[in-house]
C-alpha positions in Angstrom: -11.5 40.9 -41.5 -9.1 37.9 -41.8 -5.9 38.6 -43.3 -4.3 35.6 -45.3 -0.7 34.8 -45.5 1.0 36.6 -48.5 -1.4 39.5 -48.7 -0.6 43.0 -48.0 -3.6 44.6 -46.8 -5.2 46.6 -43.8 -7.9 45.2 -41.7 -11.0 46.7 -40.0 -12.5 44.2 -38.1 -11.1 42.3 -34.8 -13.3 40.0 -32.5 -13.3 36.7 -31.2 -12.7 33.7 -33.5 -13.5 31.4 -30.5 -11.6 28.3 -30.4 -9.9 27.7 -33.7 -6.7 25.4 -32.9 -3.7 24.2 -34.5 -1.2 21.9 -33.3 2.4 22.7 -34.1 4.4 20.3 -36.3 7.6 21.6 -35.2 10.0 24.5 -34.0 11.0 27.7 -36.0 14.1 26.9 -37.7 15.3 30.2 -38.8 17.0 32.6 -37.0 14.8 35.8 -36.3 15.1 39.1 -38.1 16.2 41.0 -35.0 16.5 44.5 -36.9 13.2 44.2 -38.2 11.7 43.5 -34.7 10.7 40.0 -35.1 11.7 37.5 -32.5 11.3 33.6 -32.0 8.9 32.6 -29.2 10.5 32.2 -25.8 8.9 31.8 -22.5 8.3 34.9 -20.3 7.0 38.2 -21.9 7.2 41.6 -20.4 8.6 40.7 -16.9 11.8 39.3 -16.1 11.3 35.7 -14.8 13.4 34.6 -11.9 16.4 32.2 -12.8 15.5 28.7 -12.7 17.8 25.5 -13.3 17.4 23.8 -16.7 15.0 20.9 -16.6 16.5 17.8 -17.2 15.6 15.9 -20.4 12.5 13.4 -20.0 10.7 15.6 -17.5 7.0 15.9 -17.5 5.7 18.8 -19.6 5.4 22.1 -18.1 2.1 24.2 -17.7 1.8 27.2 -19.9 -0.1 30.2 -19.3 -1.4 32.6 -22.2 -0.6 36.0 -20.6 -3.6 37.6 -22.4 -6.9 38.5 -20.8 -9.5 37.4 -23.4 -13.4 38.0 -21.9 -11.8 38.6 -18.6 -10.6 34.9 -18.5 -6.8 33.8 -18.2 -5.9 30.5 -20.4 -3.6 28.1 -19.0 -2.6 24.7 -20.4 -1.8 22.0 -17.9 -0.9 18.2 -17.7 -3.8 16.6 -16.0 -1.5 15.7 -13.0 -0.3 19.3 -12.4 -1.7 21.8 -10.0 -1.5 25.7 -10.5 -2.0 28.9 -8.5 -2.5 32.3 -9.7 -1.3 35.2 -7.9 -1.8 39.1 -8.4 0.7 41.3 -7.0 1.9 38.5 -4.6 -1.6 37.4 -3.6 -3.4 34.1 -4.6 -6.6 34.6 -6.1 -7.1 31.1 -7.9 -6.1 27.6 -8.1 -6.5 24.6 -10.3 -6.2 21.4 -8.5 -4.6 18.2 -10.3 -6.6 15.4 -12.1 -6.0 12.0 -12.9 -5.9 12.9 -16.8 -2.5 12.2 -18.5 -3.8 14.8 -21.4 -2.9 18.4 -21.4 -6.0 20.4 -21.1 -6.9 24.2 -21.2 -8.6 25.8 -18.1 -9.9 29.2 -18.1 -9.7 31.5 -15.0 -11.7 34.5 -14.0 -9.3 37.6 -13.4 -10.2 39.8 -10.5 -10.0 43.4 -10.9 -6.4 44.9 -11.3 -4.6 48.0 -11.4 -2.5 48.6 -14.7 1.1 47.4 -13.8 0.1 44.7 -11.6 2.2 41.5 -12.1 0.3 38.5 -12.6 2.1 35.0 -11.8 1.0 31.4 -12.6 3.0 28.9 -10.7 3.3 25.4 -9.8 2.6 25.3 -6.1 4.8 22.0 -5.5 7.9 23.9 -6.7 7.2 27.6 -6.7 8.3 28.0 -10.2 6.4 30.0 -12.6 4.7 28.3 -15.8 5.7 29.2 -19.1 4.7 32.6 -19.9 4.6 33.8 -16.2 5.0 36.4 -14.9 3.5 39.1 -16.9 2.8 42.9 -16.3 -0.9 43.7 -16.8 -1.6 46.4 -19.5 -4.1 49.1 -19.1 -7.6 47.7 -20.5 -8.3 48.8 -23.9 -5.0 49.3 -25.1 -5.2 49.2 -28.9 -3.1 47.2 -31.3 -3.5 46.8 -35.0 -2.4 44.4 -37.8 -1.6 46.7 -40.8 -0.4 44.0 -43.5 0.7 40.5 -43.9 3.5 39.6 -46.5 4.6 36.1 -46.5 5.4 34.7 -42.9 5.7 38.6 -41.8 3.1 40.3 -39.9 3.3 44.2 -39.8 1.3 46.3 -37.2 1.4 49.2 -34.7 0.4 49.4 -31.1 -1.0 52.4 -29.1 1.7 54.2 -27.1 1.7 53.7 -23.2 3.9 54.2 -20.5 4.0 50.7 -19.8 7.2 48.5 -20.5 10.9 49.4 -20.6 11.7 52.4 -22.8 8.1 52.6 -24.1 8.4 49.1 -25.6 5.5 46.4 -25.5 5.5 42.6 -26.3 3.0 41.3 -29.1 2.1 37.9 -29.0 0.9 35.6 -31.8 -1.4 32.7 -30.5 -3.4 29.9 -31.6 -6.0 28.3 -29.4 -4.3 29.4 -26.3 -0.7 28.8 -27.3 1.8 31.2 -28.1 3.5 30.7 -31.5 5.7 33.8 -32.1 6.2 36.9 -30.3 7.8 40.3 -31.4 8.7 43.5 -29.6 6.8 46.7 -30.6 9.2 49.7 -30.5 8.7 53.3 -30.8 8.1 54.0 -34.5 10.7 56.2 -36.5 9.8 59.7 -37.4 7.7 59.9 -40.7 6.4 56.4 -40.2 3.0 55.2 -40.9 0.7 55.1 -37.7 -0.6 57.8 -35.2 2.2 59.8 -33.6 3.8 58.1 -30.7 2.5 54.9 -31.6 4.9 51.5 -31.5 5.6 49.5 -34.5 6.6 46.0 -34.6 7.4 43.1 -37.3 6.5 39.7 -36.2 7.9 36.5 -38.1 5.7 33.5 -38.0 7.4 30.1 -37.9 7.4 27.9 -41.0 5.4 25.3 -38.9 2.7 27.6 -38.4 2.7 29.3 -41.9 3.0 26.1 -43.8 1.2 23.7 -41.4 -2.6 23.0 -41.3 -5.0 25.6 -41.8 -5.6 28.0 -38.7 -6.2 31.4 -37.5 -3.5 33.5 -35.7 -4.7 36.2 -33.2 -2.2 38.9 -32.0 -2.5 40.7 -28.6 -0.4 42.4 -26.1 1.4 40.4 -23.2 -0.8 41.4 -20.3 -3.4 43.0 -22.6 -7.1 42.2 -22.8 -7.9 42.9 -26.4 -7.0 41.0 -29.7 -5.6 43.4 -32.5 -7.8 44.9 -35.1 -7.2 43.9 -38.7 -7.0 40.3 -37.8 -7.1 37.3 -37.1 -4.4 36.1 -39.9 -5.3 33.0 -41.6 -2.4 30.7 -42.0 -1.6 27.1 -43.4 -0.9 25.3 -46.6 -1.9 21.8 -45.6 -5.6 22.4 -46.6 -8.1 19.8 -47.5 -8.8 19.3 -51.5 -10.5 22.4 -52.5 -14.3 22.2 -52.6 -16.2 23.4 -55.8 -16.2 27.0 -56.5 -19.3 28.8 -55.2 -20.9 31.9 -56.2 -20.5 34.9 -53.8 -22.7 37.7 -53.7 -21.2 41.2 -53.1 -22.6 41.3 -49.7 -23.8 38.5 -47.4 -27.2 39.7 -46.0 -29.2 36.2 -45.7 -28.1 33.3 -43.7 -30.6 30.3 -43.4 -30.2 28.3 -40.0 -31.4 24.6 -40.5 -32.7 23.3 -37.3 -33.9 19.5 -36.7 -37.5 20.4 -35.5 -40.1 18.5 -37.8 -42.1 21.8 -38.4 -43.5 24.9 -37.2 -46.1 23.3 -35.0 -43.6 21.2 -33.1 -40.8 23.4 -33.2 -41.4 25.4 -29.9 -40.9 22.0 -28.0 -37.5 21.6 -29.6 -34.4 22.9 -28.1 -32.6 23.8 -31.3 -35.6 25.9 -31.9 -34.6 28.3 -29.1 -31.0 28.1 -29.6 -31.3 29.2 -33.1 -33.8 32.1 -32.2 -30.6 33.1 -29.9 -28.3 32.9 -32.6 -30.3 34.9 -35.0 -31.0 37.7 -32.5 -27.2 38.2 -32.1 -26.7 37.9 -35.9 -28.9 40.6 -37.1 -27.1 43.4 -35.3 -24.2 42.5 -37.4 -26.1 43.5 -40.6 -27.4 39.8 -41.3 -31.0 38.7 -42.4 -31.6 35.5 -40.7 -34.4 32.9 -41.2 -34.8 29.6 -39.2 -35.9 26.6 -41.3 -37.5 23.7 -39.8 -37.0 20.2 -41.4 -40.0 20.5 -43.7 -38.6 23.6 -45.0 -35.0 22.9 -45.4 -34.9 22.8 -49.4 -37.4 25.8 -50.2 -37.7 29.4 -49.5 -35.8 32.4 -50.9 -32.3 32.2 -51.9 -29.6 32.8 -49.0 -26.0 33.4 -49.1 -25.2 31.3 -46.2 -26.6 27.9 -44.9 -25.8 27.0 -41.2 -26.7 23.6 -40.2 -27.6 22.9 -36.5 -26.4 19.2 -37.0 -28.9 17.1 -35.0 -30.2 13.5 -35.7 -30.3 13.8 -39.7 -28.2 14.8 -42.6 -28.7 18.1 -44.7 -28.2 17.7 -48.4 -26.2 21.1 -49.1 -26.7 23.6 -52.1 -23.1 23.9 -53.7 -23.9 27.5 -54.8 -24.1 28.7 -51.1 -21.5 28.7 -48.4 -22.3 25.9 -46.2 -21.4 25.7 -42.7 -22.3 23.1 -40.0 -22.4 23.5 -36.3 -22.0 20.0 -34.7 -23.5 20.4 -31.4 -24.8 16.8 -30.4 -24.5 13.3 -31.6 -21.3 13.2 -33.3 -21.8 9.5 -33.7 -24.7 10.2 -36.5 -22.4 12.2 -38.9 -21.8 10.0 -41.8 -18.2 9.5 -43.0 -18.5 11.5 -46.3 -20.8 14.2 -44.8 -18.1 16.9 -43.6 -16.7 17.1 -47.1 -19.9 18.8 -48.0 -19.2 21.8 -45.9 -17.1 24.9 -46.1 -16.2 24.9 -42.5 -17.5 22.8 -39.6 -18.0 24.2 -36.2 -17.7 21.5 -33.4 -19.2 22.2 -30.0 -16.4 20.2 -28.1 -12.5 20.8 -27.5 -12.1 17.1 -26.6 -13.5 15.7 -30.2 -12.2 18.5 -32.2 -8.9 16.6 -33.0 -10.8 13.7 -33.9 -13.0 15.5 -36.2 -9.9 17.1 -38.1 -9.1 13.8 -39.4 -11.9 14.4 -42.0 -9.6 17.0 -43.5 -12.8 19.5 -43.6 -11.7 22.9 -42.2 -13.2 23.0 -38.5 -12.6 24.8 -35.2 -14.2 24.4 -31.9 -17.5 26.4 -30.8 -19.0 25.6 -27.8 -22.8 25.8 -27.5 -24.1 29.1 -26.0 -26.7 31.0 -24.0 -28.7 34.1 -24.5 -28.5 36.3 -21.5 -31.6 38.4 -22.2 -33.6 35.3 -21.6 -31.6 33.4 -18.9 -31.0 35.6 -16.1 -31.3 35.0 -12.3 -34.2 35.9 -10.2 -33.8 39.1 -8.1 -34.6 37.1 -5.1 -34.6 33.5 -5.8 -36.9 31.1 -3.8 -36.6 27.3 -3.9 -39.7 26.0 -5.6 -38.3 22.9 -6.6 -35.7 21.0 -4.6 -34.6 19.0 -7.7 -35.4 20.0 -11.2 -34.9 17.9 -14.3 -35.9 19.3 -17.7 -35.6 17.0 -20.7 -37.4 14.3 -22.9 -36.8 10.6 -21.9 -36.9 9.3 -25.7 -38.1 6.1 -24.1 -34.7 5.7 -22.2 -34.1 5.9 -18.4 -32.0 9.2 -18.1 -29.2 8.6 -15.6 -29.9 11.5 -13.2 -33.5 10.5 -13.3 -32.6 6.9 -12.3 -30.3 8.0 -9.6 -32.9 10.3 -7.9 -35.6 7.6 -7.9 -33.0 5.2 -6.3 -32.3 7.6 -3.6 -35.9 8.6 -3.1 -34.7 12.2 -3.7 -37.5 15.0 -4.1 -37.5 15.2 -7.9 -39.7 17.1 -10.4 -39.5 16.3 -14.1 -40.6 18.3 -17.0 -40.5 16.6 -20.3 -42.0 14.2 -22.8 -42.0 10.6 -23.4 -41.8 9.5 -19.5 -45.2 7.3 -19.5 -44.4 4.1 -18.2 -40.7 4.7 -17.2 -41.2 6.9 -14.1 -44.0 7.3 -11.4 -46.4 9.4 -12.9 -46.6 12.0 -9.9 -43.0 12.8 -10.8 -43.7 14.4 -14.2 -45.2 17.9 -13.7 -45.6 18.7 -17.5 -44.5 17.8 -21.0 -43.1 21.1 -21.8 -42.1 24.5 -20.1 -42.2 27.4 -22.8 -39.0 29.0 -23.2 -39.9 32.4 -21.7 -40.6 30.8 -18.4 -37.6 28.2 -18.3 -35.1 30.8 -16.8 -37.6 31.2 -13.9 -37.9 27.5 -13.6 -34.2 27.1 -13.6 -33.7 29.9 -11.1 -36.2 28.4 -8.8 -34.7 24.9 -8.6 -32.7 24.2 -5.5 -30.6 21.8 -7.6 -30.8 21.8 -11.5 -30.1 18.3 -12.8 -28.1 18.0 -16.1 -26.9 14.6 -17.8 -25.8 13.9 -21.5 -26.3 11.1 -24.1 -23.6 8.9 -24.0 -21.7 9.9 -27.2 -22.0 13.6 -25.9 -20.6 12.6 -22.6 -17.6 10.7 -23.9 -16.8 13.1 -26.7 -17.1 16.4 -24.4 -20.2 17.9 -26.2 -21.1 19.9 -23.1 -25.1 20.1 -22.8 -26.5 23.7 -23.6 -28.4 23.4 -20.2 -24.8 23.8 -18.5 -24.8 27.4 -20.1 -28.6 28.2 -19.9 -28.5 27.2 -16.2 -25.7 29.0 -15.3 -26.8 32.1 -17.0 -29.9 31.7 -14.9 -27.9 31.4 -11.6 -29.2 27.8 -11.0 -26.7 25.5 -8.7 -26.3 22.5 -11.1 -25.2 19.2 -10.7 -24.1 17.1 -13.8 -22.8 13.6 -14.9 -19.2 13.7 -15.5 -18.5 14.8 -19.0 -15.1 15.4 -20.8 -14.0 18.8 -21.0 -16.2 20.1 -18.3 -13.5 21.8 -15.8 -11.7 23.4 -19.0 -14.9 25.5 -19.6 -16.4 25.9 -16.1 -13.6 25.3 -13.6 -14.8 24.0 -10.3 -18.2 26.0 -10.6 -20.4 22.9 -11.7 -19.6 19.7 -9.7 -20.1 16.3 -11.4 -21.4 13.3 -9.8 -20.5 9.6 -10.9 -23.1 7.6 -8.7 -26.4 7.6 -7.2 -24.7 7.9 -3.8 -22.5 10.8 -4.9 -25.8 12.5 -6.3 -27.6 12.4 -3.0 -24.7 13.3 -0.8 -24.0 16.5 -3.2 -27.7 17.6 -3.6 -28.1 17.5 0.1 -25.2 19.5 0.8 -26.3 22.1 -1.8 -29.9 22.2 -0.2 -28.4 22.7 3.3 -26.0 25.4 2.3 -27.9 27.3 -0.6 -25.9 30.7 0.1 -22.5 28.8 -0.8 -24.3 26.9 -3.6 -25.7 30.2 -5.1 -22.1 31.9 -5.0 -20.6 29.1 -6.8 -23.6 29.4 -9.3 -22.6 33.3 -9.6 -19.1 32.3 -10.7 -20.5 30.0 -13.5 -22.7 32.7 -14.7 -19.6 35.1 -14.9 -17.9 32.5 -17.0 -20.8 32.2 -19.3 -21.5 36.1 -19.6 -17.5 36.5 -20.4 -17.1 33.9 -23.2 -20.1 31.9 -24.0 -23.2 34.1 -25.1 -24.6 33.9 -28.6 -23.4 37.4 -29.1 -19.9 35.9 -29.0 -20.6 32.9 -31.2 -22.2 35.4 -33.8 -18.9 37.2 -34.2 -17.1 34.2 -34.7 -19.4 32.7 -37.4 -19.2 36.2 -39.3 -15.5 36.0 -39.1 -15.2 32.5 -40.4 -17.6 33.3 -43.2 -15.0 36.3 -44.3 -12.2 34.2 -43.9 -13.9 31.7 -46.1 -14.0 34.5 -49.0 -17.7 34.8 -48.3 -19.3 38.3 -48.5 -19.4 40.8 -45.8 -22.6 42.1 -44.2 -23.5 45.7 -44.2 -22.7 47.2 -41.1 -25.5 48.2 -38.9 -25.2 51.5 -36.6 
């Protein structure tokens, strides 16, 4: 359930809203109500930071750690030229190398096993100073917090008691897209107060810039914790786009139609979005939804549904204004028409990089990467290399980058896909289609799985679904450079920018398959922790509820 600013209500659903983001337009300009427990945000959480000298005006922006473990991952925002090291009780367990980028970017770092009470630090290795938000004491996994009600800019809630923290206190963080916007201290509740015996209570004051800025979702969690609070997220923002026409809402949203670009049922098995939709359907049904998949020839017929979800491909869908309309922009952003976003109640954009550009349309939107079905894509128990270099994809009568480079370097390439006639030597094409139930085995049996992107996707940071499927299957992957790759996969998927680089990297992987498979396992861990269809289904359902849509029946 999503709580809106100004409402006083209890919630009963937590979960992951994915990558909804919100740039702050200013700092909080009111004094916090200390007596109520609300505090303005300051760096540092439940550990005292070592004293550092004030930075002179005009210095480069510092990196920022979100001291919450979401899906087993740490989120850190760094200027491109800055490195970071991560330490657990003084031992380095991960490092982010600097890049040539001038933009600040989010990075996601897998967290090793730890003992509650361990101290996590994120430091700039060039100076030894902590990033903002560091250090933090890690909480016991599963410690529960809850948003009880929201009134204006005030968020009231409770936290399960624990021995962690001074005098039984705990630090509560409010954050949007990995950026902390406010925090409060939860203290032992007074006798007779609502909530379980021994619980802590807090009142958090949201800054005006958040409460009255662009529409966004605020999540709450404990500093050093691993769970978002129940009863959230909180929907904020008054600078919304012009209201869409009123739509009828059923009492319960049990039916959804996923619109895909495949022309018809006969051709659907050869279209990637068919299998994408099937994976999402399977994840939505346990949440109480009845889902059907409509190919293009069935877009405008069939039994009425409550929600239409359009997987935006090559063509535009004419929405039914009587339904809740969602778009998931997963590819080809250059094909979206200027007036098209206004048709939709919400648009999911499969790119952190492109999201700020899409926001200019005024349509409510949030980032939501593509995903995979781990029940389909899983590693082989004992992988053997059946194909040194594998490329799965259609040519669409174009010379795909990776294929061209392999041919130039005379690498041992196998192609599966259609429309390669007259483009590549016929002996390289092993077939036009691999059934989806055999695709994971093909990926796992590749010495190197090759991936590339159409120009518009590469330039705008739309990560190919093959990166998620191949990683889930445990395949070593080489890809062309694509904006936002490192922010999602870290250093687990190398990018090559020339035929020579491809040849060198491919030969290194084939020569040391054990190291390559170990790196692929780390990529798989990242995918399983945050990028499955189960994660995406929960996000979509939460957004439906946030938009005032009906709730699905709970399924045991």
